C-alpha positions in Angstrom: 106.5 85.5 104.8 109.5 85.3 107.1 109.3 87.2 110.4 110.4 90.7 109.8 110.8 91.9 113.4 114.3 92.3 114.8 117.6 92.9 113.1 119.2 90.6 110.5 122.8 90.0 110.0 122.8 90.9 106.3 121.2 94.3 106.8 123.6 97.0 105.7 124.6 100.2 107.4 122.5 102.3 105.1 119.3 100.5 106.2 120.0 100.7 109.9 121.0 104.4 109.7 118.2 105.5 107.3 115.8 106.7 110.0 118.5 108.1 112.2 119.9 110.3 109.4 116.4 111.6 108.7 115.8 112.3 112.4 119.2 114.0 112.8 118.4 116.3 109.9 114.9 117.1 111.4 116.4 117.8 114.8 118.8 120.3 113.1 116.2 122.1 111.1 113.4 122.3 113.6 114.9 125.0 115.8 115.6 127.1 112.8 112.0 126.6 111.6 110.7 127.5 115.0 112.8 130.7 115.1 111.6 131.6 111.6 108.0 131.0 112.7 108.5 133.2 115.7 110.1 135.9 113.6 107.1 135.8 111.2 104.6 136.3 114.1 106.6 139.3 115.3 106.7 140.8 111.8 102.9 140.5 111.6 102.5 142.6 114.7 104.9 145.3 113.5 104.3 145.5 109.8 104.9 149.0 108.4 102.3 150.8 106.4 102.5 151.3 102.6 104.6 151.7 100.6 107.0 149.5 102.7 104.1 147.3 103.7 104.0 145.4 100.4 107.7 144.4 100.7 107.1 143.6 104.3 104.2 141.2 103.5 106.3 139.4 100.9 109.2 138.9 103.4 106.7 137.7 106.0 105.0 135.4 103.5 108.4 133.8 102.7 109.1 133.2 106.4 105.7 131.8 107.0 106.0 129.5 104.0 109.3 128.0 105.2 108.1 127.6 108.8 105.0 125.7 107.7 106.9 123.1 105.7 107.4 120.8 108.6 106.8 117.1 108.8 105.2 116.1 112.1 104.7 112.7 113.7 101.8 113.6 116.0 98.2 112.6 115.2 96.1 115.7 114.5 92.8 116.0 116.2 89.6 115.1 114.4 88.1 118.3 115.8 84.5 117.2 115.1 82.6 118.9 118.0 79.1 119.1 116.6 77.1 118.1 113.5 73.8 119.0 112.0 71.5 116.0 112.4 67.8 116.0 111.9 67.9 119.7 111.2 69.4 120.4 114.6 73.0 120.9 115.9 74.1 117.8 117.8 77.2 117.6 119.9 79.8 114.9 119.1 82.2 113.3 121.5 85.0 110.8 120.8 84.9 107.6 122.7 87.4 104.6 122.5 85.3 101.5 122.7 88.0 98.9 121.9 91.7 99.0 121.8 94.8 97.0 120.8 98.5 97.8 120.7 98.1 98.9 117.1 94.8 100.7 117.0 91.7 102.1 118.7 88.1 101.6 117.7 86.9 105.2 118.0 83.2 106.0 118.3 81.9 109.5 117.3 79.1 109.5 119.8 76.3 111.9 119.1 74.0 113.5 121.7 70.8 112.2 120.1 68.3 109.6 121.0 67.7 108.6 117.4 69.0 105.1 116.4 71.0 105.3 113.2 72.9 102.6 111.1 76.2 101.7 112.6 79.1 102.3 110.1 82.7 101.2 110.6 85.1 103.2 108.6 88.4 101.4 108.0 91.1 103.9 107.3 94.3 103.1 105.4 97.5 102.3 107.2 99.6 104.0 104.6 101.7 106.8 106.1 99.0 109.2 107.2 96.9 109.1 110.3 93.3 108.1 110.2 92.4 111.7 110.7 93.0 112.1 107.0 89.4 110.8 106.7 88.0 113.7 108.9 85.7 115.0 106.2 84.6 111.4 105.4 83.5 110.9 109.0 82.0 114.4 109.3 79.6 113.8 106.3 78.8 110.3 107.3 77.7 111.5 110.8 74.7 113.3 109.3 72.8 110.0 109.0 74.9 107.3 110.6 76.4 106.2 113.9 80.1 106.3 112.9 83.1 104.4 114.2 86.6 104.4 112.8 89.7 102.3 113.2 92.2 104.9 114.5 95.6 103.3 113.7 98.5 104.0 116.1 101.9 105.2 115.0 104.4 102.3 114.9 107.1 104.8 115.9 105.5 104.7 119.4 104.6 101.0 119.7 107.2 99.0 121.7 108.7 95.8 120.1 107.2 93.9 123.0 103.7 94.4 121.4 104.8 91.9 118.7 104.6 91.9 114.9 101.7 93.3 112.8 101.3 91.8 109.4 98.6 91.7 106.7 96.6 88.9 108.5 96.6 91.0 111.7 95.1 93.8 109.8 92.2 91.5 108.6 91.8 90.3 112.2 91.4 93.9 113.4 88.6 94.5 110.9 86.8 91.4 112.1 87.2 92.2 115.8 86.0 95.8 115.2 82.9 94.6 113.2 82.1 92.2 116.1 82.3 95.1 118.5 79.6 96.9 116.4 77.5 93.7 116.3 74.7 92.7 113.8 73.1 95.1 111.3 76.3 97.1 110.9 78.0 98.4 107.7 81.6 98.8 106.7 83.5 101.2 104.5 87.1 100.5 103.3 88.9 103.6 102.0 91.7 102.9 99.6 94.3 100.3 100.9 92.0 98.5 103.4 89.5 97.6 100.7 91.3 94.3 100.3 91.3 93.5 104.0 87.6 94.6 104.3 86.6 92.2 101.5 88.6 89.4 103.0 87.2 90.0 106.5 83.6 90.1 105.2 84.1 86.9 103.2 85.5 85.0 106.2 82.7 86.2 108.4 80.1 85.3 105.8 81.5 81.8 105.5 81.4 81.4 109.3 77.8 82.7 109.5 79.2 85.4 111.9 76.3 87.4 113.3 78.3 90.6 112.8 78.8 90.1 109.1 78.1 93.6 107.7 74.8 94.4 105.9 76.7 96.5 103.4 80.3 96.8 102.3 81.5 99.9 100.5 84.9 99.7 98.9 86.3 103.1 97.9 89.3 103.5 95.5 90.9 100.3 96.7 93.5 97.9 95.1 91.4 94.8 94.7 93.1 94.0 91.4 96.0 96.3 90.5 96.4 94.5 87.1 93.6 96.7 85.8 94.8 100.0 84.4 98.0 100.0 86.4 99.1 103.4 87.7 102.7 104.6 88.4 102.3 103.2 91.9 101.4 99.7 90.6 104.2 99.7 87.9 106.8 100.7 90.5 105.7 97.9 92.8 106.1 95.3 90.0 109.5 96.7 88.8 111.3 95.5 91.9 111.4 92.3 93.9 110.4 92.2 97.5 114.0 92.0 98.8 114.6 95.4 97.1 111.8 96.9 99.1 113.1 95.4 102.3 116.6 96.8 101.7 115.6 100.2 100.5 112.3 101.1 102.2 112.6 99.8 105.7 114.2 101.8 108.6 114.6 101.4 112.3 112.8 103.6 114.9 115.4 105.8 116.7 116.2 104.9 120.3 114.4 107.8 122.0 110.9 106.8 120.9 108.6 104.2 122.3 109.0 101.9 119.3 112.8 102.0 119.5 114.4 99.2 117.5 111.1 98.4 115.6 111.5 97.9 111.9 109.1 100.2 110.0 108.3 101.7 106.7 108.8 105.4 107.7 105.9 107.7 107.0 108.2 110.4 105.7 109.3 108.0 102.9 105.6 107.4 101.9 105.0 111.2 102.0 108.0 111.8 99.8 106.8 109.2 97.3 103.3 110.7 97.1 104.6 114.3 96.7 107.1 113.2 94.0 104.2 111.7 92.0 102.6 115.2 91.7 105.6 117.5 92.4 104.4 120.2 90.0 101.0 120.3 91.7 102.5 120.7 95.2 105.0 123.4 94.0 102.1 125.2 92.4 100.0 125.0 95.6 102.8 126.5 97.7 103.4 129.3 95.1 99.8 130.2 95.3 100.0 130.0 99.1 102.9 132.5 99.0 100.9 134.9 96.8 97.8 134.6 99.0 99.9 135.3 102.2 101.4 138.3 100.5 98.0 139.6 99.4 96.5 139.0 102.8 93.9 136.4 101.6 93.3 134.8 104.9 90.6 132.4 103.6 92.7 130.9 100.9 95.9 130.7 103.0 93.9 129.1 105.8 92.6 126.4 103.6 96.1 125.6 102.4 97.4 125.4 105.9 94.6 123.1 107.0 95.3 120.7 104.1 99.1 120.6 104.5 99.0 120.5 108.3 97.1 117.2 107.9 99.1 116.0 104.8 102.5 116.6 106.5 101.5 114.6 109.6 102.9 111.2 109.0 102.9 107.8 110.8 105.2 104.8 110.5 103.9 101.4 109.3 105.1 98.1 110.7 107.7 96.7 108.3 106.0 93.3 108.1 102.6 94.8 107.2 104.1 97.1 104.5 106.2 94.3 102.9 103.4 91.7 103.0 101.0 94.2 101.4 103.4 95.0 98.6 104.2 91.3 98.0 100.7 89.8 98.3 98.5 92.5 96.9 100.6 94.5 94.4 103.1 91.9 93.2 101.3 88.5 93.4 97.7 89.8 93.3 96.6 87.0 95.6 93.0 88.2 96.1 92.4 88.8 92.4 93.7 85.4 91.5 91.8 83.6 94.2 94.9 82.7 96.1 94.6 84.9 99.2 94.7 83.1 102.6 94.2 84.2 106.2 96.3 82.4 108.7 96.5 79.5 106.3 92.7 79.5 105.5 91.5 80.3 102.0 89.6 83.6 101.5 86.5 83.0 99.3 84.7 86.2 98.3 82.1 83.9 96.7 81.0 83.1 100.3 79.4 86.5 100.5 75.7 86.2 99.7 73.7 88.6 101.8 75.9 91.7 102.0 75.2 94.7 99.6 78.4 95.6 97.8 79.1 99.1 96.5 82.4 99.9 94.7 83.5 103.5 94.1 86.2 104.8 91.9 87.5 108.3 90.8 87.7 109.1 87.1 91.1 110.8 87.6 92.6 108.6 90.3 96.3 108.3 89.7 96.9 105.9 92.6 94.1 103.4 92.1 93.2 103.0 88.5 89.7 102.6 87.1 88.6 99.0 87.3 90.8 98.0 90.2 88.1 98.4 92.8 85.1 97.3 90.7 86.9 94.0 90.3 85.4 93.1 93.6 82.0 92.8 91.9 83.2 89.8 89.8 85.0 88.2 92.8 81.7 88.1 94.8 80.3 85.7 92.2 77.4 84.4 94.4 76.1 87.8 95.3 72.8 88.7 93.5 73.0 91.5 91.0 70.5 93.5 92.9 73.0 93.6 95.8 75.8 94.9 93.6 76.4 98.5 92.6 79.2 100.5 91.1 79.8 104.3 91.0 82.5 106.1 89.0 82.8 109.7 90.1 83.6 112.1 87.3 86.2 114.8 87.8 87.9 113.6 91.0 91.3 112.1 91.8 92.1 109.7 94.6 91.4 112.0 97.5 88.3 113.4 95.9 86.7 110.1 96.3 86.4 110.5 100.1 87.0 114.2 100.7 85.8 117.5 99.2 82.7 118.9 97.5 82.1 115.9 95.1 82.3 113.5 98.0 79.8 115.4 99.9 77.3 116.2 97.2 77.6 113.2 94.8 79.3 110.2 96.4 77.8 110.3 99.9 74.2 110.2 98.7 75.0 106.9 96.9 76.5 105.4 100.0 73.5 106.6 102.1 71.1 105.0 99.6 73.0 101.7 99.6 73.1 101.6 103.4 69.4 102.2 103.6 68.6 99.6 101.0 70.8 97.0 102.7 68.9 97.6 106.0 65.6 96.9 104.3 67.0 93.9 102.4 68.2 92.3 105.6 64.8 92.5 107.3 
């Protein structure tokens, strides 16, 4: 694809001003939201007793609901300070072991002398920070030595750092696996499933010593022609020039990435929320009632989810457009046409890596069959090294977070990792 960094003569005013208009609106509303939040905290301290207390709680609930509906652009903390490992509480510290302009390889180092399988979690670069996989990491830490690619917000990356396209994403996966070294494992959650499969295929063909022992692909768009969702249908309904005109903005001047062309995180968030608008409205109505009723546990769970969900990061324009074009429009991997820096990507080169594909029964972002398509692409992989798991009763996020992830999906991953370790000996 053409180079997407910098400005183009044909770009209209609406494209250039898109991000600036959003930011101006946010700058106007934020002081009001802060004042409302401050007022809410004051009301909590001086709430009158019944019968006026019921009315007071409803007023305060409305104020708190408004003040909490704020999009942020700062990465939340993982907040994993300890974990139960070997029936004992073990402290966890975060350690950056490798870094580029676009991401950090973050190690969740446990204070234990036990050697556990190294697992690289590849988080999606799709509008949310990698911290969205906090629960994924937390559960994996029970039995594994966990690393994650912690992507940086393009809003803060200067233009001098260069472009970041789809091939650069694959390269980052390869570099991070090489940092982990031999006998490691990789998990691609959602969007990066394609890049993880490509990286593993390239490494296998090169006889790279860091080729992972197991590869787990979770709810990823390997072949979006299978049971296409609204997301897939939307991607096919437009040409790539439409996405470039309508979906790309420019980082405002006061941020580190000033002038960089990006797919703004707030646009991705808007698209996701629009897909399930009734569900989000219902969640906030329940939150209002819980606040008014003083149900701290329920309201706290709501805040925790939406504090994370409303924290957005911007994507490099070239990565977003190339992903839409190559994966969702032209289906390059599924058709055997994917290349990496001009070199053909051959999943058939994978012969010794255990492959597990996982899908959610109710996934409305990545339809059933889209991830399991990887099993056929890896045609030279023995059947004993292939496995698929469809999780009943969960949507997209339930594949990697929540009770079903913890109790039903994680045990399958743990089993595959253990089996691959034995098979590689």
